[in-house]
C-alpha positions in Angstrom: 0.1 -0.2 0.1 1.2 3.6 -0.6 -0.6 6.8 0.1 0.6 10.1 -1.3 -0.9 13.7 -1.1 0.1 17.1 -2.2 -1.5 20.0 -0.2 -3.6 22.4 -2.5 -5.1 26.0 -2.0 -8.7 25.2 -0.8 -11.4 27.8 -0.9 -14.3 26.5 1.5 -16.4 28.2 4.1 -14.9 25.5 6.6 -11.5 26.5 7.4 -10.4 23.0 8.5 -11.3 21.7 5.0 -9.7 24.6 3.3 -6.4 23.9 5.2 -6.4 20.1 4.3 -7.5 20.4 0.7 -5.2 18.0 -1.2 -4.6 15.6 -4.4 -4.7 12.2 -2.8 -3.5 9.2 -4.5 -4.0 5.6 -3.0 -2.5 2.5 -4.5 -2.8 -1.0 -3.5 -0.4 -3.5 -5.1 -0.5 -2.4 -8.6 -4.0 -0.8 -8.6 -4.3 2.9 -8.2 -7.7 3.1 -6.3 -8.1 7.0 -6.8 -7.5 6.9 -10.7 -10.4 8.8 -12.3 -11.6 10.2 -15.5 -12.3 13.7 -15.6 -15.0 14.4 -18.1 -14.8 18.2 -17.9 -10.9 18.1 -18.6 -11.4 14.9 -20.9 -8.5 13.3 -19.2 -7.3 10.9 -16.6 -5.5 11.4 -13.5 -4.4 9.5 -10.5 -5.7 11.6 -7.8 -8.9 12.7 -6.2 -9.0 16.3 -4.6 -10.6 16.2 -1.3 -10.1 17.7 2.1 -8.4 15.1 4.2 -9.7 16.6 7.6 -12.6 14.2 7.5 -10.7 11.2 6.5 -8.2 11.6 9.2 -10.8 12.5 11.9 -12.7 9.1 10.9 -9.5 7.2 11.7 -8.8 9.0 15.0 -12.3 8.3 16.1 -12.6 4.6 14.7 -8.8 3.4 14.7 -9.3 0.1 16.4 -12.5 -0.8 14.8 -11.6 0.0 11.4 -8.4 -1.8 11.6 -9.2 -4.7 13.8 -12.7 -5.8 13.3 -13.3 -8.2 10.7 -16.6 -9.3 8.8 -18.1 -11.3 11.4 -20.3 -13.7 9.1 -21.8 -13.9 5.9 -22.1 -11.4 3.3 -20.5 -10.2 0.0 -18.8 -6.9 -1.0 -21.0 -3.9 -0.1 -22.6 -5.5 2.9 -20.2 -4.0 5.4 -20.9 -1.7 8.5 -20.7 1.8 7.4 -17.9 2.7 9.8 -15.6 0.5 7.6 -16.5 2.4 4.4 -14.3 5.5 3.9 -16.3 7.1 1.5 -19.2 7.5 4.0 -17.1 10.0 5.9 -16.2 12.4 2.9 -19.3 14.7 3.2 -20.3 14.7 -0.5 -16.8 14.9 -1.9 -16.3 12.3 -4.5 -14.2 9.5 -3.2 -13.7 5.9 -4.3 -16.0 3.1 -2.6 -13.2 1.8 -0.4 -13.9 -0.4 2.7 -11.4 -1.5 5.4 -11.4 -4.5 7.3 -9.3 -6.8 9.5 -8.0 -10.1 7.8 -6.4 -11.3 10.9 -3.4 -10.6 13.1 -1.2 -9.7 10.2 -3.4 -8.5 7.4 -5.7 -5.8 6.4 -8.5 -6.3 3.6 -9.5 -3.6 1.4 -12.8 -3.8 -0.6 -12.8 -1.5 -3.6 -15.9 -2.3 -5.8 -16.5 -0.2 -8.9 -19.1 2.0 -8.2 -20.7 4.3 -10.9 -20.7 8.1 -10.3 -23.4 9.2 -12.5 -24.1 12.7 -11.3 -20.3 13.4 -11.1 -17.7 15.0 -13.6 -15.5 12.3 -12.3 -15.6 8.5 -13.4 -13.5 6.1 -11.4 -11.8 3.8 -14.0 -12.3 -0.1 -13.9 -9.9 -2.1 -11.8 -9.0 -5.8 -12.1 -9.9 -6.7 -8.7 -12.4 -5.9 -6.0 -10.3 -7.1 -3.2 -6.7 -6.4 -2.0 -5.1 -8.0 1.0 -2.2 -6.0 2.7 0.5 -6.4 5.3 -1.1 -4.9 8.5 2.0 -3.4 9.7 2.8 -1.4 6.3 -1.0 -0.2 6.4 -1.0 0.9 9.9 2.3 3.0 9.3 0.8 4.7 6.1 -2.4 5.7 7.8 -0.6 6.9 10.9 1.6 9.1 8.8 -1.6 10.4 6.9 -3.4 11.3 10.3 -0.3 12.7 11.7 0.6 14.9 8.6 -3.2 16.3 8.6 -2.9 16.9 12.7 0.1 19.0 12.0 -1.3 20.8 9.1 -4.5 22.1 11.3 -3.9 25.2 13.4 -3.5 24.3 17.2 -5.9 27.0 18.5 -8.8 26.0 16.2 -11.8 25.7 18.3 -13.4 23.5 15.8 -10.8 20.9 15.6 -12.1 17.5 17.0 -9.1 15.7 15.3 -6.3 16.6 17.7 -7.6 15.3 21.2 -8.9 12.2 19.5 -5.5 11.6 17.7 -3.5 12.2 20.8 -5.6 9.7 22.7 -4.9 6.9 20.2 -1.1 8.0 20.2 -0.9 7.7 24.1 -2.5 4.2 24.0 0.1 3.1 21.2 2.8 3.8 23.8 1.5 1.1 26.2 1.5 -2.6 25.2 -1.4 -3.3 27.9 -3.5 -0.6 26.7 -2.9 -1.5 23.1 -3.8 -5.1 23.5 -7.1 -4.0 25.2 -7.9 -1.7 22.4 -7.2 -4.2 19.8 -9.6 -6.7 21.5 -12.3 -3.9 21.9 -11.8 -3.2 18.0 -12.3 -7.0 17.0 -15.5 -6.8 19.0 -16.5 -3.6 17.1 -16.7 -1.4 20.1 -15.1 1.9 21.1 -12.5 1.1 23.8 -12.7 4.7 25.0 -16.5 4.4 25.7 -16.8 4.8 29.4 -20.2 3.0 29.6 -18.7 -0.3 28.1 -17.7 -3.0 30.6 -14.2 -3.9 31.1 -13.8 -6.6 28.6 -10.6 -7.9 30.4 -13.1 -9.6 32.7 -14.3 -12.0 29.9 -10.8 -13.2 29.1 -10.2 -15.0 32.2 -8.7 -18.6 31.6 -8.5 -18.0 27.9 -5.2 -17.5 26.0 -4.7 -14.3 24.1 -4.8 -16.1 20.8 -8.2 -17.8 21.4 -9.7 -14.7 23.0 -8.7 -13.0 19.8 -10.5 -15.4 17.7 -13.5 -15.1 19.9 -13.6 -11.4 19.6 -13.2 -11.5 15.8 -16.3 -13.5 15.7 -18.7 -12.6 18.4 -20.8 -9.4 19.0 -20.3 -7.4 22.3 -23.7 -8.6 23.5 -22.6 -12.4 22.8 -19.2 -11.9 24.3 -20.3 -13.3 27.8 -22.0 -16.5 26.5 -19.2 -17.1 23.9 -16.4 -16.9 26.6 -18.3 -19.1 28.9 -18.8 -21.8 26.4 -15.1 -21.6 25.6 -14.1 -22.0 29.0 -16.3 -25.0 29.3 -15.0 -26.6 26.2 -11.3 -26.1 27.4 -12.3 -27.7 30.8 -13.5 -31.1 28.8 -11.1 -31.0 25.7 -9.2 -33.8 27.0 -12.0 -36.2 26.8 -12.0 -35.8 22.9 -10.0 -38.1 20.8 -6.4 -36.7 19.6 -5.8 -36.0 15.8 -2.2 -36.6 14.7 -2.0 -33.2 12.7 1.9 -33.6 12.6 1.3 -36.6 10.2 -0.1 -33.8 7.7 3.5 -32.7 7.1 5.2 -29.5 7.1 2.5 -26.6 7.1 2.6 -25.0 3.5 3.5 -21.5 3.2 1.0 -19.0 2.4 1.8 -17.1 -0.6 0.6 -13.4 0.2 -0.1 -12.8 -3.5 -2.5 -15.9 -3.7 -6.1 -15.9 -3.0 -6.5 -17.6 0.4 -9.0 -20.1 -0.4 -6.6 -21.4 -3.0 -4.0 -21.9 -0.3 -6.9 -23.7 1.9 -7.5 -26.0 -1.2 -3.7 -26.7 -1.7 -3.2 -27.4 2.0 -6.0 -30.1 1.8 -4.3 -31.5 -1.2 -1.0 -31.7 0.6 -2.2 -33.2 3.8 -4.0 -35.8 1.6 -0.8 -36.6 -0.3 1.4 -36.8 2.8 -1.1 -39.2 4.5 -1.3 -41.3 1.2 -5.0 -40.9 0.9 -5.1 -39.7 -2.6 -7.5 -41.4 -4.9 -10.0 -42.4 -2.1 -13.5 -41.3 -1.8 -13.8 -38.3 0.5 -15.9 -40.2 3.2 -13.2 -42.6 3.7 -10.4 -39.9 3.7 -12.1 -38.0 6.5 -12.8 -41.0 8.4 -9.0 -42.1 8.0 -7.7 -38.5 9.0 -9.9 -38.2 12.0 -10.8 -41.6 13.2 -12.8 -41.9 16.5 -13.4 -38.1 16.2 -15.8 -38.2 13.6 -18.2 -40.6 15.4 -21.4 -38.9 16.4 -21.4 -41.3 19.6 -18.2 -39.5 20.9 -17.9 -36.9 23.3 -19.6 -33.4 22.4 -20.5 -30.1 24.4 -24.3 -30.4 24.8 -26.6 -27.4 25.4 -26.9 -23.9 24.1 -23.8 -22.7 22.3 -22.9 -19.4 20.6 -23.5 -19.4 16.9 -20.4 -17.4 16.2 -18.1 -20.1 17.9 -18.3 -23.6 16.0 -15.5 -25.5 17.8 -12.4 -25.2 19.9 -8.9 -26.9 19.2 -6.0 -27.3 21.2 -2.5 -28.3 19.8 -0.5 -30.2 22.1 2.8 -32.7 21.0 1.9 -32.6 17.4 -1.7 -33.5 18.1 -4.9 -31.8 18.3 -8.2 -32.4 20.2 -11.4 -30.7 19.1 -14.2 -29.8 21.4 -17.5 -29.6 19.2 -21.0 -29.0 20.2 -23.5 -31.7 19.8 -24.5 -31.3 16.1 -25.3 -33.3 13.1 -22.8 -35.7 11.6 -22.4 -33.4 8.3 -21.7 -30.5 10.5 -19.4 -32.3 12.7 -17.2 -33.5 10.0 -17.0 -30.1 8.5 -16.0 -28.4 11.7 -13.6 -31.3 12.3 -11.8 -30.4 9.0 -11.6 -26.8 9.7 -10.4 -27.3 13.1 -7.7 -29.5 11.9 -6.4 -26.8 9.4 -6.2 -24.3 12.2 -4.5 -26.7 14.3 -2.1 -27.6 11.9 -1.1 -23.9 11.8 -1.3 -23.1 15.4 2.1 -23.1 17.4 2.4 -25.9 20.0 0.7 -25.4 23.2 -1.9 -22.8 21.7 -5.7 -23.0 21.2 -7.8 -21.8 18.3 -11.5 -21.4 17.6 -13.4 -22.3 14.6 -15.7 -19.3 14.0 -18.1 -17.5 11.5 -15.8 -14.6 11.1 -14.2 -13.9 7.7 -10.7 -13.6 8.7 -8.1 -15.0 6.3 -7.5 -18.2 8.6 -11.1 -18.8 8.9 -11.5 -18.6 5.0 -8.6 -20.7 4.5 -10.2 -23.3 6.9 -13.5 -23.4 4.8 -11.7 -24.0 1.7 -9.6 -26.8 3.3 -12.9 -28.4 4.5 -14.4 -28.1 1.3 -11.6 -29.9 -0.6 -11.7 -32.7 1.8 -15.2 -33.1 2.0 -16.2 -32.3 -1.8 -12.8 -32.4 -3.8 -13.1 -30.3 -6.8 -12.2 -33.1 -9.1 -15.1 -35.1 -8.0 -17.4 -32.2 -8.2 -16.5 -31.7 -11.7 -17.1 -35.4 -12.4 -20.3 -35.3 -10.6 -21.6 -32.4 -12.8 -20.7 -33.9 -16.1 -21.7 -31.9 -19.1 -25.1 -31.0 -17.8 -23.9 -29.2 -14.5 -25.0 -29.8 -11.0 -28.7 -30.5 -10.0 -30.2 -30.5 -6.6 -30.6 -34.3 -7.0 -26.9 -34.9 -7.8 -25.8 -32.7 -4.8 -28.3 -34.5 -2.4 -27.0 -38.0 -3.5 -23.4 -36.9 -3.2 -24.0 -35.2 0.4 -25.8 -38.3 1.6 -23.1 -40.8 0.4 -20.1 -38.9 1.8 -21.8 -37.2 4.9 -21.1 -33.8 3.7 -23.0 -30.6 4.0 -24.9 -29.8 0.9 -24.0 -26.0 1.0 -20.4 -27.1 0.9 -21.0 -28.8 -2.4 -22.5 -25.9 -3.9 -19.8 -23.4 -2.8 -17.3 -25.6 -4.2 -19.0 -25.7 -7.5 -19.7 -22.1 -7.4 -15.8 -21.3 -6.6 -14.6 -23.6 -9.3 -17.0 -22.2 -11.9 -19.1 -25.6 -12.1 -22.6 -24.9 -13.7 -25.2 -25.1 -11.1 -28.9 -26.0 -12.6 -31.9 -24.8 -10.7 -29.7 -24.6 -7.5 -29.8 -21.3 -5.5 -26.5 -20.1 -3.5 -27.0 -20.5 0.1 -26.5 -17.8 2.7 -22.7 -19.0 3.4 -19.3 -18.0 3.2 -17.6 -17.6 -0.2 -14.3 -18.4 1.2 
């Protein structure tokens, strides 16, 4: 990511807007997000001319939620919370449709769909992709420098300046590791860490590792946190009752290529595990049976009672093995959650725990793709479709024979461009 700006002379009634008027260029990898065609000048340029004050203020007010809250459940591009959409802060100035979400501990995800500007003299040019994934460290540094520059440009004695006190509050937090971690957790939950009316969320983390609590906060809403953390503690207290899965036998965890779509990595990881276990060529039902043994039995241990929908399983990595605590659920759902948990345990450091959740972080997306490739391998989906495509009857038969959720087969077909005949896409993650 790179952000460049050049200060311009502004002529607005609002002094803060005049002082921070600039030509702004935002580039994500090779895509210039701010590239426009000017219908009046009949030419292209790489910048939008906007006051940067409101943009900087939006980050100062929402730093932790914008950068640390991921999408918590289903929904494609355009369904995000308004606070993540930078164009919503620009008060009528033309700005690209650009949303910022957390992709996990080390990544930021930008969504930048092409949106028509019918009533404007500016037209944003088409882009090759609607989504970009960037290194968190680099993005945070670039945005910090932008807000800092705007803060320094605004006169200190301006009585209308809301930016300076809010930004100073963020800067003070960044100097304390404990305060910073607390604010990150609050951001993952989507709440303002400086709100005095919000309970101290540290109280909910008792008995839960930092990594696992992070997973919970990424998936749960604040109103669900008490129930979610209680279920996690209950699961951890019983996790030794569950059979161990030897994830060390999967081999060396394959490195994730930052330039590669995360679901492709999930598919490749499943094929790597299958190959290292010498299970290639077997039908998926037998593959899953061999990989997870007693864990797939619906007669085995499970966590009964009501469980938070955002948390689907807990996995603990010890001595090269993994134990997965799952709620009481159907055989198909159990197998899917075991596959997802195995992926997360495989990449989790020894002695750590992770949660299988509904969040759309890169790890959770990759775990869904990993499970899909084990439960409904793309090669078999193509074979099943034949020349006519996949019908509801074919999907139902495959799901019954292989103890696989039907929605997994449907999304596997969709992602591999296998024709679906008379089948609607379920409300489910697209990986």
